[in-house]
C-alpha positions as CSV (number, residue, x, y, z in Angstrom):
1,M,-23.0,-52.1,-28.7
2,S,-26.2,-51.5,-26.8
3,E,-27.4,-50.2,-23.5
4,R,-27.3,-52.8,-20.7
5,M,-29.3,-52.8,-17.5
6,I,-27.6,-53.5,-14.4
7,D,-28.4,-54.2,-10.7
8,T,-26.1,-52.9,-8.3
9,D,-27.4,-53.8,-4.6
10,G,-30.7,-53.5,-5.7
11,V,-30.4,-50.4,-7.8
12,E,-31.0,-50.8,-11.3
13,L,-28.7,-48.7,-13.6
14,C,-28.5,-48.3,-17.4
15,T,-25.0,-48.4,-18.8
16,E,-23.5,-48.5,-22.3
17,P,-20.1,-50.2,-23.1
18,F,-18.1,-49.3,-26.4
19,G,-15.0,-50.9,-27.4
20,D,-13.1,-54.2,-26.9
21,R,-13.4,-55.5,-23.2
22,S,-9.8,-56.7,-23.5
23,D,-8.5,-52.8,-23.5
24,P,-7.8,-50.8,-20.7
25,P,-11.3,-49.9,-19.1
26,V,-12.4,-46.3,-18.8
27,L,-15.3,-45.3,-16.8
28,L,-17.2,-42.0,-17.5
29,I,-19.1,-40.2,-14.8
30,M,-21.1,-37.5,-15.7
31,G,-22.2,-34.6,-13.4
32,T,-25.5,-34.8,-11.2
33,G,-28.5,-33.7,-13.2
34,A,-27.2,-35.2,-16.4
35,S,-27.6,-38.4,-17.9
36,M,-25.0,-40.4,-19.9
37,L,-26.1,-38.8,-23.2
38,W,-24.0,-36.1,-22.1
39,W,-20.8,-38.2,-22.6
40,E,-22.0,-38.1,-26.3
41,E,-21.7,-41.0,-28.5
42,G,-19.2,-39.6,-30.9
43,F,-16.7,-38.9,-28.2
44,C,-17.1,-42.4,-26.6
45,R,-16.2,-43.9,-29.8
46,M,-13.1,-41.8,-30.3
47,L,-11.9,-42.9,-27.0
48,A,-12.9,-46.6,-28.0
49,E,-11.1,-46.4,-31.4
50,G,-7.9,-45.2,-29.4
51,G,-7.9,-48.6,-27.7
52,R,-10.1,-48.2,-24.6
53,F,-13.0,-50.2,-23.4
54,V,-15.3,-47.3,-22.4
55,I,-18.4,-47.3,-20.1
56,R,-21.1,-44.5,-19.5
57,Y,-23.9,-44.9,-17.6
58,D,-27.3,-43.2,-16.0
59,H,-27.2,-41.7,-12.5
60,R,-30.4,-42.5,-10.6
61,D,-33.1,-40.2,-11.4
62,T,-31.7,-39.5,-14.9
63,G,-32.1,-41.3,-18.3
64,R,-33.4,-45.0,-18.1
65,S,-31.9,-45.6,-14.7
66,V,-34.1,-45.9,-11.5
67,T,-36.2,-43.0,-10.5
68,Y,-37.6,-42.0,-7.1
69,E,-40.5,-40.0,-5.6
70,L,-39.8,-36.2,-6.6
71,G,-38.5,-34.8,-3.3
72,R,-37.7,-38.1,-1.8
73,P,-35.1,-39.8,-3.3
74,G,-33.6,-41.9,-0.4
75,Y,-30.2,-41.8,-1.3
76,T,-27.4,-39.5,-1.0
77,G,-24.4,-38.2,-2.9
78,M,-22.3,-41.0,-1.4
79,D,-24.5,-43.4,-2.8
80,L,-23.5,-42.2,-6.0
81,V,-20.2,-42.7,-5.5
82,G,-21.1,-46.5,-4.6
83,D,-22.8,-46.7,-7.8
84,A,-19.6,-45.9,-9.7
85,V,-18.1,-48.8,-7.8
86,G,-21.1,-51.1,-8.5
87,V,-21.0,-50.3,-12.3
88,L,-17.2,-51.7,-12.4
89,D,-18.4,-54.7,-10.4
90,A,-21.3,-55.3,-12.9
91,Y,-18.5,-55.3,-15.7
92,G,-16.2,-57.6,-13.7
93,I,-13.7,-54.9,-13.6
94,P,-11.2,-54.7,-10.8
95,A,-10.0,-51.2,-11.4
96,A,-10.4,-48.8,-14.1
97,H,-9.4,-45.2,-15.4
98,V,-12.0,-42.9,-14.1
99,V,-13.1,-39.7,-16.0
100,G,-15.5,-37.3,-14.4
101,V,-16.8,-34.2,-15.3
102,S,-18.5,-31.5,-13.2
103,A,-20.0,-33.1,-10.1
104,G,-19.0,-36.4,-11.6
105,G,-15.4,-35.3,-11.1
106,A,-16.4,-34.7,-7.3
107,I,-17.5,-38.4,-7.4
108,A,-14.4,-39.7,-9.0
109,Q,-12.2,-38.0,-6.6
110,S,-14.3,-39.7,-3.9
111,V,-13.8,-43.1,-5.6
112,A,-10.3,-42.7,-5.6
113,L,-10.2,-41.6,-1.9
114,D,-12.4,-44.4,-0.7
115,H,-11.9,-46.9,-3.1
116,A,-8.4,-46.5,-4.0
117,D,-8.0,-50.1,-5.4
118,R,-10.5,-49.4,-8.0
119,V,-8.7,-46.4,-9.7
120,L,-5.9,-46.8,-12.1
121,S,-6.0,-43.0,-12.7
122,L,-8.0,-39.8,-12.5
123,V,-9.1,-37.3,-15.1
124,L,-11.3,-34.5,-13.6
125,I,-13.0,-32.3,-16.1
126,S,-14.6,-29.0,-15.4
127,T,-14.9,-29.8,-11.5
128,S,-13.9,-28.4,-8.2
129,R,-12.5,-30.3,-5.2
130,A,-14.3,-32.7,-3.3
131,V,-13.0,-32.5,0.1
132,A,-13.2,-29.0,1.4
133,D,-10.4,-26.8,3.1
134,D,-9.4,-23.4,4.0
135,R,-8.5,-22.4,0.5
136,E,-10.8,-19.8,-0.9
137,L,-12.1,-20.2,-4.3
138,P,-13.4,-17.9,-7.2
139,P,-17.2,-17.7,-7.0
140,P,-19.6,-18.5,-10.2
141,T,-19.8,-15.7,-12.7
142,E,-22.6,-13.0,-12.2
143,E,-24.5,-14.5,-15.4
144,F,-24.4,-18.1,-14.0
145,V,-25.7,-16.8,-10.5
146,R,-28.5,-14.7,-12.4
147,F,-29.6,-17.2,-14.7
148,V,-30.0,-19.9,-12.0
149,S,-31.6,-17.8,-9.7
150,T,-34.3,-16.5,-12.2
151,A,-34.7,-19.1,-14.8
152,Q,-38.2,-20.3,-14.9
153,V,-39.4,-23.9,-16.3
154,D,-42.3,-26.0,-16.2
155,W,-41.0,-29.2,-15.3
156,S,-44.4,-31.0,-16.2
157,Q,-44.0,-29.8,-19.7
158,A,-41.4,-31.4,-22.0
159,A,-41.2,-28.2,-24.3
160,S,-40.4,-26.0,-21.3
161,V,-37.7,-28.2,-20.0
162,I,-36.1,-28.3,-23.3
163,E,-35.9,-24.5,-23.5
164,Y,-34.6,-24.3,-20.0
165,L,-32.0,-26.8,-20.4
166,V,-30.9,-25.2,-23.7
167,E,-30.5,-22.0,-22.2
168,Y,-28.6,-23.4,-19.6
169,S,-26.1,-25.0,-21.7
170,R,-25.8,-21.5,-23.4
171,V,-24.6,-20.0,-19.9
172,L,-22.5,-23.1,-19.2
173,A,-20.8,-22.5,-22.5
174,G,-19.1,-19.5,-21.2
175,G,-19.8,-17.0,-24.0
176,R,-16.2,-16.9,-25.6
177,R,-17.1,-19.3,-28.5
178,L,-19.9,-19.7,-31.0
179,F,-22.8,-21.7,-29.3
180,D,-24.1,-24.4,-31.4
181,E,-27.8,-24.3,-30.3
182,T,-28.7,-26.9,-33.0
183,A,-26.4,-29.5,-31.8
184,V,-27.7,-28.7,-28.2
185,R,-31.1,-28.5,-29.0
186,D,-30.9,-32.1,-30.4
187,L,-29.1,-33.8,-27.5
188,V,-31.4,-32.1,-25.0
189,R,-34.3,-33.3,-26.9
190,R,-33.1,-36.9,-26.9
191,D,-32.4,-36.7,-23.3
192,V,-35.7,-35.5,-22.2
193,E,-37.6,-38.1,-24.7
194,R,-35.4,-40.7,-23.3
195,A,-35.9,-40.5,-19.8
196,H,-38.2,-42.5,-17.8
197,N,-39.2,-39.3,-15.8
198,F,-37.5,-36.1,-16.9
199,A,-38.5,-34.3,-13.7
200,A,-37.2,-36.9,-11.5
201,V,-33.7,-35.1,-12.1
202,R,-34.7,-32.4,-9.8
203,N,-33.9,-35.0,-6.8
204,H,-30.3,-34.1,-7.5
205,D,-30.9,-30.5,-6.2
206,S,-31.7,-31.8,-2.7
207,L,-29.5,-34.6,-2.1
208,P,-28.0,-35.0,1.2
209,D,-24.3,-35.3,1.1
210,G,-23.8,-38.3,3.3
211,E,-20.6,-38.8,4.8
212,Q,-17.6,-37.2,2.9
213,S,-14.2,-38.9,2.8
214,R,-12.0,-37.9,5.6
215,E,-8.8,-38.1,3.7
216,P,-7.5,-35.1,2.2
217,L,-7.2,-34.8,-1.7
218,S,-3.2,-34.9,-1.1
219,S,-3.6,-38.8,-0.1
220,I,-4.7,-39.3,-3.9
221,A,-2.0,-41.5,-5.2
222,V,-3.2,-42.3,-8.7
223,P,-2.0,-40.4,-11.7
224,T,-4.1,-37.6,-12.1
225,L,-5.1,-34.9,-15.0
226,V,-7.2,-32.0,-14.6
227,I,-8.9,-30.5,-17.5
228,H,-10.5,-27.1,-17.2
229,G,-11.9,-24.3,-19.5
230,T,-10.8,-21.0,-19.0
231,A,-14.3,-19.6,-19.2
232,D,-16.1,-22.0,-17.0
233,P,-18.7,-19.9,-15.4
234,M,-19.8,-22.6,-12.7
235,F,-16.4,-23.3,-11.5
236,P,-13.9,-20.6,-12.6
237,F,-10.4,-21.8,-13.7
238,G,-9.0,-21.4,-10.1
239,H,-10.9,-24.2,-9.1
240,G,-9.1,-26.4,-11.6
241,E,-5.8,-24.7,-10.6
242,A,-6.3,-25.6,-7.1
243,L,-7.1,-29.5,-8.0
244,A,-3.8,-29.6,-9.6
245,E,-1.8,-28.3,-6.8
246,E,-3.7,-30.3,-4.1
247,I,-3.3,-33.5,-5.8
248,P,0.3,-34.8,-6.0
249,A,2.0,-34.6,-9.4
250,A,-1.4,-33.4,-11.2
251,G,-1.3,-32.4,-14.5
252,L,-3.3,-29.5,-15.9
253,L,-4.7,-28.9,-19.2
254,A,-6.3,-25.5,-19.9
255,L,-8.8,-25.4,-22.5
256,E,-8.7,-21.8,-23.8
257,G,-12.2,-20.2,-24.3
258,A,-13.8,-23.3,-23.3
259,G,-16.8,-23.2,-20.7
260,H,-18.2,-25.9,-18.5
261,G,-18.4,-29.5,-19.8
262,V,-17.2,-31.3,-22.6
263,D,-17.4,-29.2,-25.9
264,R,-17.3,-30.9,-29.3
265,A,-14.6,-28.2,-30.3
266,D,-12.6,-29.8,-27.7
267,W,-13.2,-33.6,-28.2
268,E,-10.0,-34.2,-30.2
269,T,-7.9,-32.5,-27.7
270,I,-9.6,-34.0,-24.7
271,V,-9.3,-37.8,-26.0
272,R,-5.9,-37.4,-27.0
273,A,-5.1,-36.3,-23.6
274,V,-7.0,-39.0,-21.9
275,L,-5.4,-41.5,-24.1
276,E,-2.0,-40.6,-23.4
277,H,-2.8,-40.0,-19.6
278,T,-4.3,-43.8,-19.7
279,A,-1.5,-45.4,-21.6
280,A,0.4,-48.0,-19.5
281,D,0.0,-46.8,-15.8
282,G,-0.9,-43.5,-17.0
283,R,2.5,-42.0,-15.4
284,G,4.4,-39.2,-17.5
285,W,1.3,-37.5,-19.1
286,S,2.1,-35.0,-21.5
287,L,0.3,-33.0,-24.4
288,S,2.4,-33.7,-27.6
289,P,1.8,-31.5,-30.5
């Protein structure tokens, strides 16, 4: 299949489907600051070959979706929640299995809280709770904080942006596994070259949150699977544990040595878990040997 531009409430978003439309739908939500390319094509095709109709899409200000004036995005984080629902509307999908990574996991939680009838199940990868409470969670690692506070990048130069994103990806990988710089550099280069305006992604750093859902995570009623790397430097493993504890009957799959995101080394494990979780109504998930 190929990319498809959709219009949702006057907002133009770039989407791409994989698989047979008659199969159970799976909506993939990437984190803010990242286009849909970070749901790599090979990963999407593995899900589709497992009998799922998969949709990935570019957030506003990423990839080939609409871009806004730098520093004046004119939308909030909750508008990104609405965009996810708008993608389902554009494809005529009443409800889908929703898979979110990083901030995309927070968007997925908000969709489940505010549009519960549109969600069949949740898979939350490398993320934290979308609704704050009093529980204290572990902070990012010192290396992560050091990088985001000191890294230099010239957003007017593609080469500088590519180097920055490669090094950021290295930090996010967590340091316990071999970092595949060649593969990451190729992905980053394609992402930068494909974007209408690669500097526009900076708008995500200053988004107002808008109204948060007033419902607690304990009100999420759909089957939920939390997948979290034990070496995640942005959201250390305790974030995943907290999510699994706060969402009723949620399962927790620990990826030993994995950092933040969807590492190619974990594709088979994650795909198998998602397929099992989204089978039938998604209940009774287990990771079979």
